[in-house]
C-alpha positions in Angstrom: -8.8 19.9 6.4 -7.0 18.9 3.3 -3.2 18.4 3.7 -1.3 19.5 0.7 2.1 18.3 -0.5 4.8 20.6 -1.5 4.2 20.1 -5.3 0.5 20.8 -4.8 1.0 24.4 -3.7 -0.6 25.9 -6.8 -3.7 23.8 -6.2 -3.7 24.8 -2.5 -3.6 28.5 -3.4 -6.6 28.0 -5.7 -8.6 26.1 -3.1 -7.8 28.7 -0.5 -9.2 31.4 -2.8 -12.3 29.3 -3.3 -12.8 29.0 0.4 -12.3 32.7 0.9 -14.9 33.5 -1.7 -17.4 31.2 -0.1 -16.8 32.7 3.3 -17.1 36.3 2.0 -20.3 35.5 0.2 -22.2 34.2 3.2 -25.1 36.4 3.9 -24.3 38.5 0.8 -26.9 39.1 -1.9 -24.2 39.0 -4.6 -24.3 35.9 -6.7 -20.8 34.5 -7.1 -21.8 30.9 -8.1 -20.4 31.4 -11.7 -17.0 32.6 -10.4 -16.9 29.7 -7.8 -17.7 27.2 -10.5 -14.9 28.6 -12.7 -12.4 28.4 -10.0 -13.4 24.9 -8.9 -13.1 23.7 -12.5 -9.7 25.3 -12.8 -8.6 23.7 -9.5 -9.8 20.2 -10.7 -8.1 20.7 -14.0 -4.8 21.7 -12.3 -5.0 18.8 -9.9 -5.5 16.3 -12.7 -2.7 17.7 -14.8 -0.4 17.7 -11.8 -1.1 14.1 -11.0 -0.8 13.0 -14.6 2.9 13.9 -14.7 4.3 13.1 -11.2 7.9 12.3 -10.8 9.0 9.1 -8.9 9.9 11.3 -5.9 6.5 13.0 -5.9 4.8 9.6 -6.1 6.8 8.6 -3.1 5.4 11.6 -1.2 1.9 10.7 -2.3 2.4 7.1 -1.1 3.5 8.5 2.3 0.7 11.0 2.6 -0.5 11.1 6.3 -4.1 10.8 5.2 -3.6 7.9 2.8 -5.9 4.9 3.6 -4.3 2.0 5.6 -5.2 -1.5 6.5 -8.1 -0.6 8.8 -9.6 1.7 6.2 -9.6 -1.0 3.6 -11.1 -3.4 6.1 -13.9 -0.9 6.7 -14.6 -0.2 3.0 -13.9 -3.6 1.3 -14.1 -6.5 3.7 -17.0 -7.8 5.8 -17.0 -9.9 8.9 -13.4 -9.2 9.7 -12.3 -11.4 12.7 -8.8 -10.3 13.9 -6.4 -13.1 15.0 -3.5 -12.0 17.1 -0.2 -13.4 18.3 2.6 -15.5 16.9 2.3 -18.2 19.7 6.0 -17.6 20.4 6.5 -14.0 21.7 3.6 -11.6 21.4 1.2 -9.7 19.1 2.8 -7.2 16.8 0.3 -4.4 15.9 2.3 -3.3 12.9 1.1 -6.4 11.0 -2.5 -7.2 11.4 -4.5 -10.2 10.1 -7.5 -12.4 10.5 -10.5 -13.9 8.7 -12.6 -11.8 6.4 -15.2 -11.8 3.7 -14.7 -10.2 0.3 -18.1 -10.3 -1.5 -19.0 -14.0 -1.2 -15.4 -15.2 -0.7 -14.0 -16.2 2.6 -10.3 -15.1 2.8 -7.4 -14.8 5.2 -6.4 -11.1 5.2 -3.0 -9.9 6.3 -1.5 -6.4 6.1 0.6 -3.6 7.5 -1.1 -0.8 9.6 0.7 2.5 10.0 -1.9 4.4 12.1 -3.3 7.9 11.4 -2.3 10.0 14.4 0.5 10.1 17.0 -1.1 7.6 19.3 -2.0 5.0 16.7 1.3 5.4 14.8 3.2 4.6 17.9 0.9 1.7 18.7 1.4 0.3 15.2 5.1 1.2 15.1 4.5 3.2 11.9 3.8 -0.1 10.0 7.3 -1.5 10.6 6.9 -5.1 11.4 8.8 -7.0 14.1 9.7 -10.7 14.0 6.5 -11.6 15.9 4.5 -9.8 13.3 6.0 -11.9 10.4 5.6 -15.0 12.5 2.0 -14.1 13.0 1.6 -13.8 9.2 3.2 -17.2 8.8 0.7 -18.7 11.3 -2.2 -17.2 9.4 -0.9 -18.4 6.0 -0.6 -21.9 7.4 -4.2 -21.6 8.7 -5.3 -20.5 5.3 -3.6 -23.6 3.8 -5.3 -26.0 6.2 -8.7 -24.6 5.6 -8.4 -23.9 1.8 -8.9 -20.2 2.1 -7.2 -17.7 -0.3 -4.8 -15.2 1.2 -5.0 -11.4 0.5 -2.2 -9.2 1.7 -2.1 -5.4 1.9 1.5 -4.1 1.9 2.3 -0.7 3.2 5.6 -0.3 5.1 8.8 1.6 4.8 10.5 -1.6 5.9 10.8 -4.0 8.7 11.7 -2.6 12.2 15.5 -2.3 12.4 15.8 -2.1 16.2 18.2 -4.1 18.3 15.3 -6.0 20.0 14.0 -7.1 16.6 17.4 -8.4 15.6 17.7 -10.2 18.9 14.4 -12.0 18.2 15.5 -13.1 14.7 14.2 -10.4 12.3 16.0 -11.7 9.2 15.0 -15.3 9.8 11.3 -14.3 10.3 11.2 -12.3 7.1 12.8 -15.2 5.2 10.4 -17.7 6.7 7.4 -15.4 5.8 8.6 -15.2 2.2 9.0 -18.9 2.1 5.5 -19.4 3.5 4.1 -17.2 0.7 5.9 -19.2 -2.0 4.8 -22.5 -0.5 1.1 -21.7 -0.1 -1.3 -24.3 -1.5 -4.1 -21.7 -2.0 -4.4 -18.6 -4.1 -2.6 -15.5 -2.9 -3.1 -11.9 -4.1 -0.8 -9.1 -2.7 -1.5 -5.4 -3.1 1.1 -2.6 -2.6 -1.2 0.1 -1.3 1.3 2.7 -0.1 5.0 2.0 0.4 6.5 -1.3 -0.3 9.8 -1.2 1.4 12.6 -3.8 1.3 12.2 -7.3 2.7 9.6 -6.1 5.1 7.3 -5.8 2.0 8.5 -8.8 0.1 7.7 -11.0 3.1 4.0 -10.3 2.5 4.1 -9.8 -1.3 5.6 -13.0 -2.7 2.3 -14.0 -4.4 1.4 -15.2 -7.8 -0.5 -12.0 -8.4 0.9 -8.6 -7.2 -1.2 -5.5 -7.6 -0.1 -2.0 -7.0 -1.9 1.3 -6.5 -1.2 3.9 -9.2 0.7 6.2 -6.9 2.3 3.6 -4.6 6.0 2.8 -4.6 7.9 -0.5 -4.2 11.7 -0.8 -3.8 14.5 -2.6 -2.1 15.4 0.5 0.0 13.9 4.0 0.5 15.1 6.7 -1.9 16.7 8.5 1.1 18.5 5.3 2.1 19.8 4.8 -1.4 20.9 8.4 -1.7 22.7 8.2 1.7 24.7 5.2 0.5 25.5 6.4 -3.1 25.9 10.1 -2.5 26.4 10.3 1.2 23.4 12.7 1.5 19.6 12.1 1.7 19.1 15.3 -0.3 19.7 13.3 -3.5 16.5 11.2 -2.8 14.7 12.6 -5.8 17.5 11.4 -8.1 17.6 8.0 -6.3 13.9 7.5 -6.7 14.2 8.1 -10.5 17.1 5.7 -10.9 15.5 3.0 -8.7 12.3 2.7 -10.8 10.1 2.7 -7.8 6.8 3.5 -9.4 4.0 1.2 -10.4 4.4 2.1 -14.1 8.1 1.2 -14.1 7.6 -2.0 -12.1 4.8 -3.2 -14.4 7.1 -2.9 -17.4 9.8 -4.8 -15.5 7.4 -7.6 -14.5 7.7 -7.0 -10.8 4.0 -6.3 -10.5 1.1 -7.6 -12.6 -1.6 -4.9 -12.4 -1.9 -1.2 -11.6 -5.0 -0.2 -9.7 -6.2 3.3 -10.5 -6.6 5.9 -7.8 -9.0 8.8 -7.6 -7.6 12.1 -9.1 -5.3 13.5 -6.6 -4.5 10.3 -4.9 -6.2 7.7 -2.7 -6.2 10.1 0.3 -8.7 12.4 -1.4 -11.3 9.7 -1.8 -10.5 6.6 0.3 -13.8 5.0 -0.3 -13.4 5.1 -4.1 -9.8 3.9 -3.9 -10.9 1.0 -1.7 -13.7 0.1 -4.1 -11.3 -0.1 -7.1 -8.9 -2.2 -5.1 -11.6 -4.6 -3.9 -12.9 -5.1 -7.4 -9.3 -5.8 -8.7 -8.6 -8.3 -5.9 -11.9 -10.0 -6.5 -11.2 -10.4 -10.2 -7.7 -11.9 -9.5 -9.1 -14.3 -7.0 -11.7 -15.5 -9.5 -9.0 -16.0 -12.1 -7.0 -18.2 -9.7 -9.9 -20.1 -8.2 -9.6 -23.2 -10.4 -5.9 -23.7 -9.9 -4.5 -26.5 -7.7 -1.5 -26.2 -5.3 1.1 -27.3 -7.8 -0.1 -24.9 -10.4 -0.2 -22.0 -8.0 3.3 -22.7 -6.8 4.5 -23.0 -10.4 3.0 -19.6 -11.2 4.8 -18.0 -8.3 8.1 -19.6 -9.3 7.7 -18.5 -12.9 6.8 -14.9 -12.1 9.8 -14.4 -9.8 12.3 -16.1 -12.2 11.2 -14.0 -15.1 11.2 -10.6 -13.3 13.2 -8.1 -15.3 13.3 -10.2 -18.4 11.1 -8.0 -20.5 
């Protein structure tokens, strides 16, 4: 069953009417196909117009939609021969950050990303995509593996932020995030990062410090959540919509600022309405970026990363 967001209520009401008509017409000789077609066209038109003018706060809600595709979904739809590699060889295996060897078309890659889970059980297991120090150290280990074997790195970023618990701080959360960011910048192989849902704080930057950063059309990327920003500035999370507007969290804003390089279009109504189509568009974009970077050596790649981060906000 489709889950509707608050701003989608007019679409939900139309879709409910369509389902009621379908149910009422079962076993009835009255032909209502024309009326159904009219309502379906109206629903599609309303959905398209709604998503063509989303506010930053509404895009934040779309990026957090419970049915939005996550790491495992993209593995299923885009990558072949995924071989998961676990553990940081220091403490344990963090399920919030997953990674391993994979194939994208005819390219062998090292794939790393956040996994949020889809139901209560999996969300708890994956800690809602909030990585712990051992997760970022696992990512570092996989990046070093990629460097040794000359494999490009692809990261899929989708986290509200790194896990802020006491145990994470005890195990060196800040240091692990800093080291992961450093590992990205030092990679001798091509790296393409994609913000596929939420890109929150240093927990996102640690896997997104690449020479090419892609972002889904309705994803968000920021140094803090809108609620967190509003709580600091206005002492209330109710100002989150205003904070989202001021923070320029959307792909469209961030492309103009030079924070990201490319916007990947989503199906009408968001990636959650057609995960396979969203994944196909993302896979094609990642493949094109990897092809463009394929001929560059380690020094050129590192210089590209340095230049893109030093020029952010200069446009």
